[in-house]
DRENTI-568172 format. One record per residue (C-alpha): residue number from 1; residue in one letter; chain; y, x, z. Coordinates in nm, 4 decimals. Last residue first. Example, Ala and Ser with C-alpha at 12.3 -4.5 7.8 and 13.67 -1.06 7.14 Angstrom:
# residues 2
2, S, A, -0.1060, 1.3670, 0.7140
1, A, A, -0.4500, 1.2300, 0.7800
END
This chain:
# residues 481
481, X, A, 5.0028, -5.4379, 17.2477
480, X, A, 5.2375, -5.6889, 17.4101
479, X, A, 5.4421, -5.7104, 17.0897
478, X, A, 5.1272, -5.7735, 16.8862
477, X, A, 5.0244, -6.0584, 17.1187
476, X, A, 5.3680, -6.2133, 17.0844
475, X, A, 5.3544, -6.1995, 16.7060
474, X, A, 5.0110, -6.3669, 16.7037
473, X, A, 5.1261, -6.6401, 16.9413
472, X, A, 5.4271, -6.7074, 16.7201
471, X, A, 5.2075, -6.7275, 16.4101
470, X, A, 4.9602, -6.9594, 16.5831
469, X, A, 5.2422, -7.1936, 16.6873
468, X, A, 5.3848, -7.1965, 16.3358
467, X, A, 5.0424, -7.2799, 16.1893
466, X, A, 4.9881, -7.5552, 16.4447
465, X, A, 5.3367, -7.6904, 16.3810
464, X, A, 5.2600, -7.7144, 16.0095
463, X, A, 4.9193, -7.8684, 16.0768
462, X, A, 5.0664, -8.1367, 16.3051
461, X, A, 5.3445, -8.2127, 16.0561
460, X, A, 5.0952, -8.2678, 15.7742
459, X, A, 4.8717, -8.4785, 15.9960
458, X, A, 5.1676, -8.6969, 16.0956
457, X, A, 5.2614, -8.7291, 15.7283
456, X, A, 4.9087, -8.8514, 15.6563
455, X, A, 4.9273, -9.0921, 15.9534
454, X, A, 5.2540, -9.2447, 15.8356
453, X, A, 5.1616, -9.2781, 15.4682
452, X, A, 4.8292, -9.4266, 15.5713
451, X, A, 4.9976, -9.6972, 15.7777
450, X, A, 5.2834, -9.7513, 15.5326
449, X, A, 5.0629, -9.8295, 15.2351
448, X, A, 4.7751, -9.9992, 15.4195
447, X, A, 5.0146, -10.2115, 15.6250
446, X, A, 5.1817, -10.3209, 15.3023
445, X, A, 4.8481, -10.4343, 15.1603
444, X, A, 4.7876, -10.6333, 15.4834
443, X, A, 5.1168, -10.8203, 15.4722
442, X, A, 5.4094, -10.6941, 15.2667
441, X, A, 5.4629, -10.4100, 15.0188
440, X, A, 5.1646, -10.5026, 14.8041
439, X, A, 5.2943, -10.7814, 14.5828
438, X, A, 5.0364, -10.7603, 14.3055
437, X, A, 4.9386, -10.5853, 13.9816
436, X, A, 5.1548, -10.2710, 13.9688
435, X, A, 5.1337, -10.2294, 14.3471
434, X, A, 4.7522, -10.2229, 14.3259
433, X, A, 4.7746, -9.9028, 14.1195
432, X, A, 5.0245, -9.7537, 14.3667
431, X, A, 4.7990, -9.8505, 14.6580
430, X, A, 4.5159, -9.6496, 14.5011
429, X, A, 4.7514, -9.3513, 14.4879
428, X, A, 4.8228, -9.4028, 14.8584
427, X, A, 4.4515, -9.4238, 14.9390
426, X, A, 4.3920, -9.0941, 14.7581
425, X, A, 4.6696, -8.9451, 14.9716
424, X, A, 4.4880, -9.0721, 15.2813
423, X, A, 4.1683, -8.9054, 15.1565
422, X, A, 4.3594, -8.5784, 15.1216
421, X, A, 4.4833, -8.6105, 15.4808
420, X, A, 4.1284, -8.6885, 15.5970
419, X, A, 3.9874, -8.3835, 15.4186
418, X, A, 4.1970, -8.1461, 15.6316
417, X, A, 4.1919, -7.8115, 15.4478
416, X, A, 4.5604, -7.8317, 15.3630
415, X, A, 4.7133, -7.5955, 15.1063
414, X, A, 4.6300, -7.8204, 14.8102
413, X, A, 4.8502, -8.0957, 14.9563
412, X, A, 5.1656, -7.8841, 14.9660
411, X, A, 5.3893, -8.0965, 14.7399
410, X, A, 5.2060, -8.4214, 14.8064
409, X, A, 5.3356, -8.5169, 15.1514
408, X, A, 5.7035, -8.4277, 15.1215
407, X, A, 5.7183, -8.5837, 14.7763
406, X, A, 5.5435, -8.8964, 14.9057
405, X, A, 5.7798, -8.9412, 15.2013
404, X, A, 6.0933, -8.8983, 14.9904
403, X, A, 5.9490, -9.1382, 14.7305
402, X, A, 5.8870, -9.4062, 14.9935
401, X, A, 6.2395, -9.3796, 15.1312
400, X, A, 6.3854, -9.4001, 14.7812
399, X, A, 6.1727, -9.7057, 14.7101
398, X, A, 6.3312, -9.8876, 15.0040
397, X, A, 6.6784, -9.7358, 14.9504
396, X, A, 6.6839, -9.8413, 14.5812
395, X, A, 6.5078, -10.1759, 14.6304
394, X, A, 6.7594, -10.3223, 14.8752
393, X, A, 7.0702, -10.3144, 14.6568
392, X, A, 6.8575, -10.3490, 14.3433
391, X, A, 6.7488, -10.6885, 14.4694
390, X, A, 6.5350, -10.7164, 14.7824
389, X, A, 6.3209, -11.0218, 14.7005
388, X, A, 6.3576, -11.0494, 14.3218
387, X, A, 6.3644, -10.6717, 14.2648
386, X, A, 6.0956, -10.5735, 14.5155
385, X, A, 5.8597, -10.8519, 14.4101
384, X, A, 5.9057, -10.7643, 14.0423
383, X, A, 5.7965, -10.4063, 14.1085
382, X, A, 5.4900, -10.5254, 14.3053
381, X, A, 5.3756, -10.7864, 14.0572
380, X, A, 5.1950, -11.1152, 14.1028
379, X, A, 5.4838, -11.2890, 14.2822
378, X, A, 5.3869, -11.5907, 14.4916
377, X, A, 5.6124, -11.7022, 14.7781
376, X, A, 5.9479, -11.6563, 14.6060
375, X, A, 6.2192, -11.7438, 14.8593
374, X, A, 6.0330, -11.5797, 15.1474
373, X, A, 6.2539, -11.2714, 15.1751
372, X, A, 6.5839, -11.2725, 14.9887
371, X, A, 6.7126, -11.3720, 14.6445
370, X, A, 6.8119, -11.0213, 14.5353
369, X, A, 7.1600, -10.8669, 14.5166
368, X, A, 7.1301, -10.6946, 14.1779
367, X, A, 6.8918, -10.9296, 13.9940
366, X, A, 6.9145, -10.7781, 13.6440
365, X, A, 6.5407, -10.7025, 13.6271
364, X, A, 6.4706, -11.0735, 13.6597
363, X, A, 6.5574, -11.1759, 13.3040
362, X, A, 6.4018, -10.9924, 13.0092
361, X, A, 6.2154, -10.7132, 13.1901
360, X, A, 6.0643, -10.9510, 13.4454
359, X, A, 5.9754, -11.2234, 13.1954
358, X, A, 5.7861, -10.9679, 12.9866
357, X, A, 5.6218, -10.8381, 13.3056
356, X, A, 5.4979, -11.1837, 13.4004
355, X, A, 5.3848, -11.2524, 13.0429
354, X, A, 5.1655, -10.9402, 13.0491
353, X, A, 5.0314, -11.0469, 13.3873
352, X, A, 4.9307, -11.3839, 13.2404
351, X, A, 4.7690, -11.2090, 12.9425
350, X, A, 4.5582, -10.9896, 13.1704
349, X, A, 4.4396, -11.2908, 13.3701
348, X, A, 4.3545, -11.4901, 13.0574
347, X, A, 4.1434, -11.2166, 12.8963
346, X, A, 4.1350, -11.2372, 12.5171
345, X, A, 4.3617, -10.9377, 12.4563
344, X, A, 4.2046, -10.7613, 12.7552
343, X, A, 3.8756, -10.7107, 12.5719
342, X, A, 3.7388, -10.3794, 12.7024
341, X, A, 3.7963, -10.4646, 13.0679
340, X, A, 3.6547, -10.8139, 13.0036
339, X, A, 3.3117, -10.6569, 12.9579
338, X, A, 3.3104, -10.5545, 13.3240
337, X, A, 3.3838, -10.9083, 13.4384
336, X, A, 3.1132, -11.0634, 13.2228
335, X, A, 2.8684, -10.7875, 13.3190
334, X, A, 2.9269, -10.8519, 13.6896
333, X, A, 2.8468, -11.2227, 13.6759
332, X, A, 2.5322, -11.1809, 13.4672
331, X, A, 2.4101, -10.8712, 13.6539
330, X, A, 2.4089, -11.0247, 14.0012
329, X, A, 2.1773, -11.3156, 13.9078
328, X, A, 1.9703, -11.1252, 13.8161
327, X, A, 1.9169, -10.7571, 13.8861
326, X, A, 2.1349, -10.4853, 13.7332
325, X, A, 2.3664, -10.4755, 14.0382
324, X, A, 2.0674, -10.3886, 14.2575
323, X, A, 1.9465, -10.1164, 14.0189
322, X, A, 2.3037, -9.9747, 14.0010
321, X, A, 2.3678, -9.9733, 14.3770
320, X, A, 2.0931, -9.7398, 14.4995
319, X, A, 2.1212, -9.4696, 14.2333
318, X, A, 2.4996, -9.5125, 14.2486
317, X, A, 2.5018, -9.4239, 14.6197
316, X, A, 2.3057, -9.1060, 14.5465
315, X, A, 2.5411, -9.0187, 14.2592
314, X, A, 2.8475, -9.0743, 14.4797
313, X, A, 2.7033, -8.8428, 14.7434
312, X, A, 2.6468, -8.5730, 14.4814
311, X, A, 3.0072, -8.6159, 14.3635
310, X, A, 3.1323, -8.5709, 14.7204
309, X, A, 2.9170, -8.2630, 14.7799
308, X, A, 3.0258, -8.1098, 14.4499
307, X, A, 3.3931, -8.1618, 14.5374
306, X, A, 3.3462, -8.0258, 14.8889
305, X, A, 3.2005, -7.7028, 14.7479
304, X, A, 3.4573, -7.6760, 14.4683
303, X, A, 3.7553, -7.7136, 14.7018
302, X, A, 3.9089, -8.0623, 14.7013
301, X, A, 4.2412, -8.1629, 14.5447
300, X, A, 4.0944, -8.3133, 14.2267
299, X, A, 3.8418, -8.5142, 14.4297
298, X, A, 4.1147, -8.7079, 14.6096
297, X, A, 4.2837, -8.8020, 14.2823
296, X, A, 3.9590, -8.9011, 14.1142
295, X, A, 3.8637, -9.1211, 14.4113
294, X, A, 4.2061, -9.2856, 14.4266
293, X, A, 4.1938, -9.3692, 14.0558
292, X, A, 3.8407, -9.5079, 14.0931
291, X, A, 3.9420, -9.7217, 14.3922
290, X, A, 4.2434, -9.8608, 14.2041
289, X, A, 4.0357, -9.9385, 13.8948
288, X, A, 3.7789, -10.1334, 14.0962
287, X, A, 4.0417, -10.3131, 14.3057
286, X, A, 4.2397, -10.4100, 13.9960
285, X, A, 3.9194, -10.5370, 13.8374
284, X, A, 3.8536, -10.7774, 14.1236
283, X, A, 3.5038, -10.9183, 14.0640
282, X, A, 3.4853, -10.9403, 14.4456
281, X, A, 3.1097, -10.8782, 14.4145
280, X, A, 3.1678, -10.5186, 14.3033
279, X, A, 3.3667, -10.4492, 14.6211
278, X, A, 3.0846, -10.6054, 14.8261
277, X, A, 2.8389, -10.3690, 14.6587
276, X, A, 3.0551, -10.0661, 14.7344
275, X, A, 3.1116, -10.1624, 15.0978
274, X, A, 2.7416, -10.2097, 15.1663
273, X, A, 2.6500, -9.8897, 14.9805
272, X, A, 2.9304, -9.6904, 15.1456
271, X, A, 2.8348, -9.8150, 15.4926
270, X, A, 2.4675, -9.7329, 15.4290
269, X, A, 2.5666, -9.3750, 15.3268
268, X, A, 2.8303, -9.3161, 15.5973
267, X, A, 2.6049, -9.4328, 15.8822
266, X, A, 2.4526, -9.0871, 15.9325
265, X, A, 2.8003, -8.9844, 16.0513
264, X, A, 3.0755, -8.7394, 15.9633
263, X, A, 3.3691, -8.9295, 15.8129
262, X, A, 3.6115, -8.7790, 15.5580
261, X, A, 3.4054, -8.9154, 15.2679
260, X, A, 3.4441, -9.2674, 15.4210
259, X, A, 3.8237, -9.2855, 15.3786
258, X, A, 3.8139, -9.3714, 15.0069
257, X, A, 3.5516, -9.6407, 15.0678
256, X, A, 3.7688, -9.7983, 15.3382
255, X, A, 4.0680, -9.8107, 15.1056
254, X, A, 3.8594, -9.9788, 14.8352
253, X, A, 3.7425, -10.2212, 15.1068
252, X, A, 4.1024, -10.3114, 15.1932
251, X, A, 4.2311, -10.3584, 14.8372
250, X, A, 3.9211, -10.5536, 14.7328
249, X, A, 3.9646, -10.7685, 15.0445
248, X, A, 4.3263, -10.8399, 14.9549
247, X, A, 4.2254, -10.9497, 14.6065
246, X, A, 3.9256, -11.1537, 14.7235
245, X, A, 4.1417, -11.3541, 14.9617
244, X, A, 4.1937, -11.3996, 15.3377
243, X, A, 3.9782, -11.1203, 15.4782
242, X, A, 3.6402, -11.1341, 15.6559
241, X, A, 3.4385, -11.1139, 15.3311
240, X, A, 3.6625, -11.2025, 15.0327
239, X, A, 3.3778, -11.2136, 14.7808
238, X, A, 3.4338, -11.3853, 14.4482
237, X, A, 3.2225, -11.6985, 14.4545
236, X, A, 2.9256, -11.8245, 14.2561
235, X, A, 2.6357, -11.6063, 14.3662
234, X, A, 2.5253, -11.8815, 14.6073
233, X, A, 2.7561, -12.1851, 14.5814
232, X, A, 3.1136, -12.2497, 14.6926
231, X, A, 3.2547, -12.1902, 14.3412
230, X, A, 3.4840, -11.9082, 14.2354
229, X, A, 3.7956, -11.7530, 14.3846
228, X, A, 4.0456, -11.8504, 14.1130
227, X, A, 3.9491, -12.2162, 14.0766
226, X, A, 3.8021, -12.2719, 14.4220
225, X, A, 4.1331, -12.1582, 14.5710
224, X, A, 4.2416, -12.5071, 14.6753
223, X, A, 4.2655, -12.3974, 15.0382
222, X, A, 4.0416, -12.6812, 15.1514
221, X, A, 3.7714, -12.6060, 14.8939
220, X, A, 3.7457, -12.2353, 14.9760
219, X, A, 3.7907, -12.2949, 15.3500
218, X, A, 3.5135, -12.5540, 15.3660
217, X, A, 3.2756, -12.3328, 15.1682
216, X, A, 3.3508, -12.0360, 15.3934
215, X, A, 3.2929, -12.2426, 15.7072
214, X, A, 2.9613, -12.3648, 15.5647
213, X, A, 2.8248, -12.0141, 15.5164
212, X, A, 2.7973, -11.8748, 15.1600
211, X, A, 2.4439, -11.7465, 15.0906
210, X, A, 2.4298, -11.4560, 14.8447
209, X, A, 2.8025, -11.3871, 14.8215
208, X, A, 2.8807, -11.4419, 15.1901
207, X, A, 2.5810, -11.2280, 15.2883
206, X, A, 2.7091, -10.9460, 15.0665
205, X, A, 3.0581, -10.9809, 15.2166
204, X, A, 2.9130, -10.9840, 15.5680
203, X, A, 2.7345, -10.6562, 15.4967
202, X, A, 3.0488, -10.4959, 15.3534
201, X, A, 3.2869, -10.6256, 15.6202
200, X, A, 3.0709, -10.5083, 15.9096
199, X, A, 2.9468, -10.1830, 15.7561
198, X, A, 3.2776, -10.0801, 15.6013
197, X, A, 3.4600, -10.1722, 15.9225
196, X, A, 3.2220, -9.9513, 16.1191
195, X, A, 3.3267, -9.6528, 15.9088
194, X, A, 3.6892, -9.7684, 15.9024
193, X, A, 3.7044, -9.7833, 16.2817
192, X, A, 3.5467, -9.4382, 16.3192
191, X, A, 3.7779, -9.2780, 16.0644
190, X, A, 4.0823, -9.4364, 16.2294
189, X, A, 3.9667, -9.3251, 16.5764
188, X, A, 3.9354, -8.9643, 16.4599
187, X, A, 4.2644, -8.9649, 16.2698
186, X, A, 4.4486, -9.0991, 16.5746
185, X, A, 4.2866, -8.8501, 16.8130
184, X, A, 4.3622, -8.5478, 16.5930
183, X, A, 4.7123, -8.6863, 16.5109
182, X, A, 4.8219, -8.7266, 16.8727
181, X, A, 5.1046, -8.4740, 16.8391
180, X, A, 5.2140, -8.6648, 16.5264
179, X, A, 5.3211, -8.9628, 16.7395
178, X, A, 5.6314, -9.0263, 16.5269
177, X, A, 5.4095, -9.0670, 16.2216
176, X, A, 5.1712, -9.3266, 16.3647
175, X, A, 5.4544, -9.5399, 16.5010
174, X, A, 5.6693, -9.5175, 16.1875
173, X, A, 5.3769, -9.6237, 15.9692
172, X, A, 5.3123, -9.9252, 16.1891
171, X, A, 5.6826, -10.0143, 16.2040
170, X, A, 5.6956, -10.0035, 15.8228
169, X, A, 5.3952, -10.2368, 15.7952
168, X, A, 5.5545, -10.4641, 16.0604
167, X, A, 5.8788, -10.5200, 15.8673
166, X, A, 5.7525, -10.7031, 15.5612
165, X, A, 5.5025, -10.9500, 15.7111
164, X, A, 5.7322, -11.0184, 16.0071
163, X, A, 6.0269, -11.0829, 15.7738
162, X, A, 5.8229, -11.3571, 15.6065
161, X, A, 5.7896, -11.5300, 15.9443
160, X, A, 6.1632, -11.4882, 15.9984
159, X, A, 6.2547, -11.6365, 15.6595
158, X, A, 6.0267, -11.9355, 15.7162
157, X, A, 6.1612, -11.9975, 16.0666
156, X, A, 6.5273, -11.9568, 15.9666
155, X, A, 6.4883, -12.2164, 15.6924
154, X, A, 6.5695, -12.1581, 15.3241
153, X, A, 6.7102, -12.4628, 15.1444
152, X, A, 6.9995, -12.2791, 14.9827
151, X, A, 6.9690, -11.8985, 15.0236
150, X, A, 7.2016, -11.7583, 15.2922
149, X, A, 6.9172, -11.6890, 15.5369
148, X, A, 6.7312, -11.5140, 15.2550
147, X, A, 7.0199, -11.2694, 15.2013
146, X, A, 7.0041, -11.1696, 15.5696
145, X, A, 6.6297, -11.1104, 15.5437
144, X, A, 6.6845, -10.9042, 15.2285
143, X, A, 6.9248, -10.6787, 15.4224
142, X, A, 6.6737, -10.6479, 15.7066
141, X, A, 6.4116, -10.5360, 15.4537
140, X, A, 6.6419, -10.2755, 15.3037
139, X, A, 6.7398, -10.1420, 15.6482
138, X, A, 6.3733, -10.1051, 15.7415
137, X, A, 6.3035, -9.9116, 15.4205
136, X, A, 6.5941, -9.6753, 15.4878
135, X, A, 6.4767, -9.6402, 15.8483
134, X, A, 6.1317, -9.5284, 15.7360
133, X, A, 6.2796, -9.2702, 15.4983
132, X, A, 6.5101, -9.1387, 15.7793
131, X, A, 6.2203, -9.0562, 16.0134
130, X, A, 6.2454, -8.6768, 16.0049
129, X, A, 6.2298, -8.6525, 16.3853
128, X, A, 6.5383, -8.4332, 16.4216
127, X, A, 6.7541, -8.6528, 16.1978
126, X, A, 6.6451, -8.9846, 16.3477
125, X, A, 6.7043, -8.8809, 16.7083
124, X, A, 6.9002, -9.1782, 16.8486
123, X, A, 6.6523, -9.4267, 16.6944
122, X, A, 6.3510, -9.2769, 16.8726
121, X, A, 6.3077, -9.4997, 17.1766
120, X, A, 6.3866, -9.8239, 16.9931
119, X, A, 6.1526, -9.7394, 16.7053
118, X, A, 5.8669, -9.6692, 16.9449
117, X, A, 5.9360, -9.9974, 17.1264
116, X, A, 5.8658, -10.1677, 16.7935
115, X, A, 5.5025, -10.0721, 16.8650
114, X, A, 5.4344, -10.4136, 17.0189
113, X, A, 5.5221, -10.5641, 16.6812
112, X, A, 5.1956, -10.4215, 16.5478
111, X, A, 4.9906, -10.6696, 16.7515
110, X, A, 5.2305, -10.9522, 16.6637
109, X, A, 5.1867, -10.8759, 16.2941
108, X, A, 4.8094, -10.8693, 16.3231
107, X, A, 4.8026, -11.2010, 16.5190
106, X, A, 5.0216, -11.4118, 16.2887
105, X, A, 4.7133, -11.5457, 16.1074
104, X, A, 4.6146, -11.7392, 16.4206
103, X, A, 4.9303, -11.9488, 16.3754
102, X, A, 4.7423, -12.1589, 16.1133
101, X, A, 4.9395, -12.2972, 15.8212
100, X, A, 4.7230, -12.5094, 15.5882
99, X, A, 4.4679, -12.6179, 15.8440
98, X, A, 4.1249, -12.6972, 15.6958
97, X, A, 3.9347, -12.9596, 15.8913
96, X, A, 3.6439, -12.9918, 16.1319
95, X, A, 3.8105, -12.8196, 16.4266
94, X, A, 3.5068, -12.5954, 16.4630
93, X, A, 3.5341, -12.5109, 16.0934
92, X, A, 3.9072, -12.4472, 16.1226
91, X, A, 3.8424, -12.2106, 16.4145
90, X, A, 3.5693, -12.0305, 16.2168
89, X, A, 3.8113, -11.9935, 15.9266
88, X, A, 4.0872, -11.8537, 16.1516
87, X, A, 3.8491, -11.6061, 16.3136
86, X, A, 3.7519, -11.4798, 15.9659
85, X, A, 4.1194, -11.4420, 15.8718
84, X, A, 4.1814, -11.2359, 16.1880
83, X, A, 3.8864, -10.9999, 16.1379
82, X, A, 4.0001, -10.6870, 15.9516
81, X, A, 4.3633, -10.6920, 16.0659
80, X, A, 4.2554, -10.7559, 16.4271
79, X, A, 4.0087, -10.4678, 16.3948
78, X, A, 4.2867, -10.2370, 16.2726
77, X, A, 4.5190, -10.3324, 16.5591
76, X, A, 4.2506, -10.2794, 16.8231
75, X, A, 4.1590, -9.9353, 16.6889
74, X, A, 4.5160, -9.8063, 16.7094
73, X, A, 4.5675, -9.9630, 17.0537
72, X, A, 4.2485, -9.8017, 17.1814
71, X, A, 4.4021, -9.4624, 17.1052
70, X, A, 4.7331, -9.5689, 17.2628
69, X, A, 4.5693, -9.6591, 17.5970
68, X, A, 4.8301, -9.7473, 17.8612
67, X, A, 5.1542, -9.8392, 17.6864
66, X, A, 5.0219, -9.9620, 17.3524
65, X, A, 4.7060, -10.0969, 17.5135
64, X, A, 4.9009, -10.3426, 17.7312
63, X, A, 5.1281, -10.4537, 17.4467
62, X, A, 4.8269, -10.4970, 17.2163
61, X, A, 4.6457, -10.7072, 17.4775
60, X, A, 4.9505, -10.9314, 17.5265
59, X, A, 5.0167, -10.9609, 17.1524
58, X, A, 4.6557, -11.0478, 17.0735
57, X, A, 4.6493, -11.3036, 17.3544
56, X, A, 4.9512, -11.4806, 17.2041
55, X, A, 4.7996, -11.4723, 16.8547
54, X, A, 4.4633, -11.5998, 16.9845
53, X, A, 4.5876, -11.8449, 17.2493
52, X, A, 4.8020, -12.0486, 17.0095
51, X, A, 4.5476, -12.1375, 16.7403
50, X, A, 4.2795, -12.0951, 17.0073
49, X, A, 4.3995, -12.4059, 17.1914
48, X, A, 4.3395, -12.6144, 16.8801
47, X, A, 3.9989, -12.4508, 16.8277
46, X, A, 3.9050, -12.5219, 17.1904
45, X, A, 3.9837, -12.8893, 17.1449
44, X, A, 3.7798, -12.9016, 16.8243
43, X, A, 3.4726, -12.7263, 16.9611
42, X, A, 3.4393, -12.5659, 17.3049
41, X, A, 3.2220, -12.2904, 17.1561
40, X, A, 3.5296, -12.1581, 16.9758
39, X, A, 3.7277, -12.1532, 17.3008
38, X, A, 3.4493, -11.9682, 17.4823
37, X, A, 3.4220, -11.7093, 17.2031
36, X, A, 3.7977, -11.6489, 17.2053
35, X, A, 3.8086, -11.6007, 17.5821
34, X, A, 3.5126, -11.3604, 17.5675
33, X, A, 3.6883, -11.1475, 17.3040
32, X, A, 4.0046, -11.1237, 17.5166
31, X, A, 3.8004, -11.0443, 17.8273
30, X, A, 3.6241, -10.7647, 17.6380
29, X, A, 3.9561, -10.6214, 17.5171
28, X, A, 4.0859, -10.6151, 17.8760
27, X, A, 3.7640, -10.4521, 17.9967
26, X, A, 3.7799, -10.1959, 17.7151
25, X, A, 4.1281, -10.0960, 17.8316
24, X, A, 4.0152, -10.0644, 18.1931
23, X, A, 3.7171, -9.8538, 18.0883
22, X, A, 3.9445, -9.6113, 17.9024
21, X, A, 3.8558, -9.3382, 18.1503
20, X, A, 4.1474, -9.1311, 18.2712
19, X, A, 4.2787, -8.8273, 18.0856
18, X, A, 4.5927, -8.9961, 17.9563
17, X, A, 4.6059, -9.2168, 18.2662
16, X, A, 4.6836, -8.9100, 18.4727
15, X, A, 5.0264, -8.9142, 18.3036
14, X, A, 5.1344, -9.2105, 18.5180
13, X, A, 5.4354, -9.3966, 18.3853
12, X, A, 5.3113, -9.3630, 18.0274
11, X, A, 5.5627, -9.2855, 17.7567
10, X, A, 5.5206, -9.4824, 17.4314
9, X, A, 5.7068, -9.2718, 17.1781
8, X, A, 5.6408, -8.9635, 17.3870
7, X, A, 5.8711, -8.6641, 17.4027
6, X, A, 5.8496, -8.2863, 17.4116
5, X, A, 5.4795, -8.3200, 17.3389
4, X, A, 5.2481, -8.0563, 17.4830
3, X, A, 5.0655, -7.9273, 17.1805
2, X, A, 4.7042, -7.8966, 17.0777
1, X, A, 4.5206, -7.6549, 16.8500
END
């Protein structure tokens, strides 16, 4: 069932473009890719130019696609999120040195920033659109930005760059939700992107683990993460694939694996195996537990037939993965990490998190006003991040907005037959688990939270309007008879 929208968040000057071929959009994307390849081939000079050309080009392409080809825009943004850190490492490798702050990493946020036009167009109709929860979160983030500017020693540039990582996830969720009439197309392109993303990121992650490329070795040593992320030798590192750290990659690939059951393709099985193995090779226990929690949650809301099919698929994947994971040298590394789950008292990482929460409940929980965005760069706890960054003044409306969205989404979940919506809810539960162990309301983890919250709510609204539309049509047909 389709609807003629009474408004468009990104109105197109020529409506014929909606039905027109997307060849023009693909041509623009192709030129963007070609430009990046040429600059990388050019060596050090090209890599320097790329550090500016890539984020700038990303914004220009995203702006063009946003207005002309919104379906391509969705896919473009996700691929930029998946690949930007990989592009940065290749650029550093071509330059011959690790760069501590590379502008290339701004690309995903600039791509999403193009959708801020959606917020501008829909601000006057907040009540009718049901977007108040998003605006509450935006107001909280802007409040924390203002507090940061008042913090001694904080620069405008640093605070603004941090603001980008906090505000763009909310804008992304707002954009996907407000365009609920396009939900069938948006859900379809998201499933397709995540299917191919599982293959690309999963296979590269396995390759990275077995035979780390030189650019990965250089980045690991240059970033100083060789302590927490392993050693730059075969089977010695914790896989981060095309992302920027093993923790973020575990979060992303766990999300991908939760979306795969809603895909219909012969590639689902190999994609799940590749993604599953690469998730194991991250040695990220939070990612493992989060995926399992999301899987159980999704399964609990499925009809018996779908539930059995999903469990059967998991058994087939396990029959392939378990023998591989049991082989040396895979088994030694994995068994150590798995065994640590049953001995948390002697696990350093678990004890550090325990101390973090003890410190939080003793001192930081009383931070009413907050310190502002960017003041505390590393906070290994989602709840602590909200309190120290936003304060209680900002946390209450931010969390309140999230809770309003989740209540609206979960209360009628069993009544929806759309597997993608249920998979999105599984992703959101996974995000909650990650939230307890890391700052996950900003950057890529934040985009996962708000992005899947937005598209799931869009699907919910689309189904509700579809049911209402069908009911009205049925009543009209009875009156005619």
